[in-house]
N, C-alpha and C positions, 0 to 999 in steps of 0.2 A: 604422515597420518595427520588429519585435521582434528582439532579439538571440538569440532561441531558434533553434537549428538546426531545420530542418523536421521531422526525425524526433522530436526531443525535444518540439517543440510538439504534434505529433500524439499522442504518448504522454500528455503531461499533459492534453491535451483529453479523451482517453478516461478518464483518472483522474478528472477533475472531473465527467464525465458519469455515471460509474457508481459511484464509490467510496462516496459518501454520498447515497443516493437521497432524493428529496423527501419521501416519507412518513416516513422516519427523522427528518429535520430537524423536520417538523411535529409528530410525536408526542413526540419528546424535548423540544422547546420547550414544548409544552403542559404536560407533566408538570413541567418545571423551573419554569415560571411559576406553577404551582399549588403549588409547594413540595415536590414529591415527587422528590427527587434520585435515589432508588433506581429509581423507575419510568422516569425519564429515561435512566438508565444501561441499563436493560433494553431500552428502545426503540432505543438506539444500539448494541446488542449488546456491552455492556461488563459483564462479570461482576464481582461484588464479592467480594473474598477476605478480608474482615475484618468484625468486629462493632464498631461505634463504642463500645458500652458497655464492651468490654474495654479500649479505649484509655483511657477514663476511669478504669477500675479500676487500670490500670498506671501512668498518667502524670498523673493528676489531672484535676479538672474544667476547669481553665483550658485545658490542652492539648486536651482533648476538645471544648471549646466552639470553639476556633480551627479545629479540623478540621471540625466540623459547619458552621461559617460558610463555609468554603471549599467544602464539598460542596453547600451550598444554591446556590452560584453557579457550580458546576462545569458546563461545557457539553460533555458527552461527544461529541456529534456534531461540534463544532468541533475537539476534540482529534483525532478520527478524520480530519477534513479535512486537518489540518496534518501528520500523521505522515509519516515518510519512506517512500517507495514506490519500487518498480522503475519507471523511466521509459523503458525501452527493451526491445526484443525482444518487444513486444506485451503485456508484463506490466503489470498495474495493481494488483497485490497489495501488501500491507504488507511492508516489509522485515522478515524474521523475526528473532527473538532479540534484540530491542531493549528496553531499559529506559528509560523517560522519567520523570525526577524532576520532580515538580510542586511540592512544598512541603516545608519542614522545620518541625518544631514543637519546642516546649519553650523555656525561657529560653536566650538566646544562649550562655551558658557551658555549657549541657548539650546543645546541639544535635548535637554529634558522636555522642552516644548516644541522642538523642531519636528519636521516630518520624518516618518519611518517608512522604509520599503519593507513589505512583508507579504508572505503568501499564506493562504489558508487552505486546508484540506476540506473535503466535503463534510457537511454536518452529520450525515448518516452513513454508516458503512455500506448500506445497500444502494446508495445513490450513485449517479454518474460520477466517474472518477476524474472529474475536472477540478483544476485548481483555480484559485482567484488570486491575482496579484494586486495589492493595494499600495497606496501611498497615503499614510495617515497624516492628518493635520490636527492642530490643537482643537480640542473638543471631542476628538474621536479616540485619542490615545488612552483615555481613562480605562477602557476595557482591556488594555494590554498590561500584563505584568510579567516581567521576565524572571520571576522567581517561582512560578507555578509549573506543574507537570504538563499542562496543556500548551505552554509557550516554549518554543525551542529557539534559543538565541544562537544564530549562526553568524552574527556580525564579526566574530573572530575566526570564522571557518569559511572564508571566501573560496577556498579550493573546492567547495562542494557546489558552487553555482557561478563563479566568475571565471571566464576563460583566461584571464590574465594570471590567475593563481593556481590553476589545476596542477601544475608541476609540484606544488608543495605537498600533494597527497602522500607521496612516498615517505617524506620526512615525518609527516604527522602520523603515519602508521608505524613509526619506529625504524624506518629503513635508513640506508646510507646513501651517499651520492651515486653509488654503483648499482644497488639492488634493493629490493624489498625483502623483509624477513621471510625466511623459509623458501625462498625461490631464487633462482639464478636471474641474471639480468634479462634473459629472454622469456621469462615466465615459466620455465621448467621447474617443477617442485624439487627441492633438495631431498635426497634420500636420507634416512635417519642417521647413517654412519658419517654424514658430512655435517651434522649439526653439532654445536659445541657441547662438550661434556664437563666443562669447567668455565668459570667466569672469564670471558675473553678480554675484559677491560673496556674502557670507554673509547678506545681508538677505532672500534668497528661497531657502529650503532646497530647495524642489522644483526650481527652475531650476538650482541648483548641482548637485543630484544628477544631473540630466539632462546637464549639462556633463561631469561626471566620468565618468559611465557611457559617454557617447559617445566620450570620449578612450580609454577602456578598449577599447571595441568596435572602434575604428579602429586599434588596435595601438600607440597612443602610451602605452605602459605607464608609463614613468618620469614623464611629465607627469601621468598619471592618478593614480598613487600619491602624487606630490608634492602635487597639489591636494587629496588626501584626508588630507594630513598624515602620510604614511608614506614613509620612505625605501625604496628598492628596490635590491637587489643581484641582478643577473641572472647571476652567475657559476654555471655548472653545478657540482653537487657532484662531488667527486673519486671517481668510481666508474666501473668499466668498463661498466656497463649504461646509462650516461646517453645513449648514442647513440640510444636509442629515440625521443626527442622533444626538440625544442629548447625551452628555457625560455620564450621569447617565445610560441611556439605554445601551450604548456601553459597559461600564465597568461591568454592572450587567450581561450581557450576555457572558462575557469573562470567560472561565473556568480557572481562575487564582488559583494557589495553594498558596493562600495568607499566610497561616501559615508558610510556608517554604521559602517564597520569600526573605525576608531580609537575613536570614543566607546564602542562596545560592549566593545572590549578593555580600555579604561581602567576601565570600571565593573567588569568581571569581574575584572580584576587586583586591584582594591581589595577585592572580596569574598573572593577566594581567596588573597590575598597571594602571587600568583605574577607573575613578570615575563616569562614565556615561554609561548607557546601554539603549537599546530600545527594546520594544516588539511591533512588527507590528500587527495591528488589521485590521479588515475589514473597509470598508467605507472610505478609505484614511486617516486613523488615526494611531497613534502609542502612546504607553505609554512610556514616558521618565522617567527613574529612575536615580537619581543623588544624590551624597553625598554633604553635605554642605561645605565640605572641601576635599582636595585631600586625597586619601587613604580610607580604609574601616571603619575608626573610627568615621566619622562625622554622622550627622543626615541624614537619607535617606528620600527622598521626591519623590513623583510621580506626574506627570502632563501629560496632553495630548498635542500632537504636530503633525505637518504635517511631514510625512516621508521624503519629499524632503529636508527638512531643517536639517535632521539628517544623512546626507550621511557619515559623519566621525564618527558617534557614533556606536560602535559595537552592534550587535544583541545579546540579551540574548538567549541562546539555549532553544528551546521549551521544552525540557525535564526538564529544571530547573524551568520553570514558570507555566507549565500546570499541572492541576490535572491528575492523572493517570486514563485513561478511564476504565481500569479494575475495579478499586475501585468504580467508579460511577455505572458501570453496576451491580456489585454485590450488592451495596447499594440499587439500585432500583429494584432488583429482576429480571433483564433482563438476567443475566447469573449466573449459580450456581458457587460457589467458586471452586469446584473441576474441572470445565470445563475450567479453565484458564490454561495457560502454567504451567506445574508442578513446575518449579522453581519460577514462580511468585506466585502461590498459596501457596507454602511452605514458601516463604518469608513473605507474607502478613498475613497468618493465621497459626500461629505456632501449634495450637491444631487441625488443620483440619485432619480428618481421611478419607482416600480415599479407597473405596472398589474396588475390582478387576473390571477392565473395565470401571471405572468411572473417571479416571484421564485424564486430557488434553481435548482438543476440541473433540467433537463427530465426528465419521465418518459418511458416508452417510447411510441413512436408506432406506430399500426397499420401493418404493412408495406404498401408500395405495390406495385402490379402491376409485373412485370418482363418485359422483352422477351427472347424466346428464339428462336434460329435453329432452325427445325424443317422439314426436308425442303425446303429452298430458300426458305422463307418465314419472316417474322417473326411469331411468335405472342406474345400477352400471356398470362402466367400469373399467378395470385395465390392466396394462401392463403384458404381458405374452409371453415369447419367442420372444421378439422383435416386437410384434404386440399388438394391442388393443383388449383385450377380451371383447366382448359385447354380450348381450342377443339377438342376431339375427342369424338366420340360415345361413349357408354358401351360400346357393343359393340366399338368400336375399342380402347378402353382395356383391356377384358377380354382381347382378342386379344393386345395387346402384353405384358400381364402374364403371360399363359400362355407366350408366346414366351420371355420372360426366365426363367420358371420352368424351362424346358427347356434353358437355357443359351444361348439366342439373344441376339444383340446388339440393344440398343435405342438409339435416337437421339432428338435433339430434346427435346421436352417430357417424354417418358417417361424419357430418360436423366437429366434434371434431377431428376425425382421419385425415381428410384433412387439417385442420388448423395446426396440429402438424408437418406435413411434408412439408407444403407449405408456412407457415408464413402469410397466408391470412385467414381472418375470425377470430373469437374470440374463445379463449379457456376459459374453466371454471377457476376460480381463483386458485383452487387447482392444476390444471395441469400447469398453468403459473408458480406457485411456484416450481413445480417439474422440469420444463424446466430451470428456473433460477438456481436451485440448480446444475443441470448438467453443465451449461455453466460457472457458477462461479467457480466450481472446475476445469474446463478446464482453466479458466482465470489464476488461480494460479499454473498451472502446476501439478495439483493433478491427475496424470494418474491412480494411484491405485483407487482413488475415482470414476473416470469416468468409469473404468472397473467394479467396484462393482455395479454401477447403471445399466450398460449394462447387467451385469450378472443377476441382479434382474428382467430383462425383459423390461427395458425402450427401446423404439424403437430407433435405432441408426440413422434413417434418419430424425431426428428432425432438424428444423430450428428455430433460435431465432428470436426476434422481428425485427432484421435488415436483416433477410433473410440468415444469415450465418449458414452453416452446421458444423458438427463436423470436417469435413475435413478442413474447414476454420480455425478452432481452433487448428489444429495440430502443428502449429509453436510454440504454447505455451506449448506443451506436449512432452513427450518421445514417438516418433511416431512408433518405431520399431514393437511393438505389435499391436497398435491401427490401423495403416493404413491397414494392411491386413484384419483385422477384419471388418473394415468399408467397404472396397471394396467388401468383400464376402457378406456383407449384402445389396449390391446394391447401395452404395453411389456413387454419380455422380461427377466425376473429373472435369466436366465442369460446375457444378452448379454455377450460378452467384448470389451474394448477392444483396441487394438493391442498392449498389454502383456500380454494374456491374463487380465486381472482382471475379475471379475464385480462388479456393484454392491455386493454384500455384502462382498467382499474389499476393495473400495475404502473402504467405510465403516469397516471394522475397521482398515485400514492407515493411513488419513489422518485419524483422529481423530473419526470420526462418533460421535454420541451413542449411549448404550446403548439408548435408546428407539427410535432408528432401526434399530439392529441387530435388536432384538426384533421390530419391525414387519416388516422384510424377511423374517425367518425365519418369522413368523406367516403371511406372504403366500405362503410356499412356496419361499423361496430355499434352495438346497442348501448343506449345510455340509461336504460331502466333497470340495470342490474344492481344487486346489492352484494356486499361482502358477507362472509360467514356470520358475522355478528349482526347483520341486518342493516348496516349503514349504506346509504346511497352515495353516488358520486358527489352529489352536492354537499353532503356532510363531510366526506373525505377532503374535498377542496377546502372547506372551512377549517377542518382540523389541522391540515397541513399548511394553512396560511397561503394558499395558492391564489393570490390576487390576479395573476396572469390568466387564470382559468375562470374568471367571473362569468364569462359568457356561457360556459357550460353549466355552471352552478344555476344561473338564472333559467337556462333552458330546461334543466331537469325539474326545477320547481314549477315551471309553467306547464310542461307537458305531462309531468307525473306528480301532481301535488300530493303531499303527505307521505311520499315514499320514504320509508325509514325513519319518519319523525318520532315514532314511539320509542325506538331504540336510542335515538339521539337524546330524547328527554330523560330517559333513565340514566344515560351516561353523564349528562350534564348535572342531574341531581346527585349522582354518586360523587362527582368531582367537587361539587359545592359542599357536600357533607364532609368530605375529607379535608377540604380547606378550612372549614369551621373547626373541625376537631384539632387540626394542626395549630390553628391560632389559639384555641383554648388551652392546649398543652403548653404553648409558648408563654401565654399570659400567666398560667399557674407557676411555671418555672421562674418567671420574673418576680412574682409575688413572694415565692419562697426565698 
């Protein structure tokens, strides 16, 4: 039995299924093994924002050589696999606005000013799920701070991105040389009667991890923390808002990797020369971990605190304190061990045997027929050739479509067909799942997966629950092949989603590439549309800072002068008023 709550397990199962598709792993791995790290990054949708030759010119050949050595072993698809994500509310996207530090370069005495290798996630959650790989130089590093919640320091967690260190994952999860906790060496979950019922001692790290984790899950918090070598103070912080949750409930629901927490903190304390760290939790609380004396040799103690009072205390990177979701999924039977990323599966389960075609996350499957209640009978419907195959004669189908065109009500199979293309009405659960599968693959840029589902017969004129079509999702995908295919299938360039935005408006607003914008315009998309607030494309381009779309901004202003200007003036006046009010409030506070 996994300690994952059911909703969290379902979310992480979706993430592991869609976030890093199998073709991405295969292509990135082939390029990496061939020595082409840049092509591996391109396959994993990681953009490179530096030139290695410039690093050599600025910091010397030795630093550049160390950087290139890391890049040759950099696994961009594994980095994407481990990055923080939304695991609730149906989301499977990357957490936006995060910076992940990977390596520091230069002699130890110069490293505070030396270059850093780091990756950044998209700025907005709705944007394309592309990563950017940077190598910072002096003058750029000021915006980085490894003590904040938006910066994740993985410099001591190379097993998450460096091919030379992936085997360390099993130990960092609390495993032994033979197996990971809660599983046999081949990835088979251990039954409850084979788990320890007493402290097995330090001779078997995997069994001891199981013992400590089960104490934690059963609510024996003080015993669990003590077994992990950490003292625990459950006194609530002195704040009026603490009534929201009990400390025991909060800590019991936190997926702490307790067996490894103390060793990780001691190593990090020695590296950073800090004796205090914090783990931010939900409900306005944080776990404060501090040593009884400076340095990593004192007694480690945990207590609960209010984050506002810990502004100067560095954050403990999530990968160092959180249980690995993959291990919890395998333990609970939600995911087969062979369906993890191959490097993760190989590190966790040394005796795992993978048959052909069973390695890594599964690709999309052809949708299966669905039973639909139609006029008192159960009919089987299935996708075929981009349409819904149903047990109704062609003449009857034409009659029902004509009835719907004149405003008549349709039921059964015909209502299902209408709901698929209009986002109105209800779809059977199985068809909702098929629709979600299609749009989740689009969400993660899985163009081959989307093409495979269309090839299997799925109707391309689908709309999701928010009224978006596949044209609206093109900004997330490689559009060169999909756009002509969708247009030939009758996709509407002016289809508005529930927010009133067309595919072109969505591409401009959500970070779609210039080539996609140009392709949509060349296909006939109108540029004189406005969003529900009344702003034109020119105003959205200005609002989003899309300098790459200046050509479209100028064209809208030339061909449609004044479009949306009244709305923009009101918006600008409101923003200016808010800015003045904020400044006046700040000045008054300073005077006081």
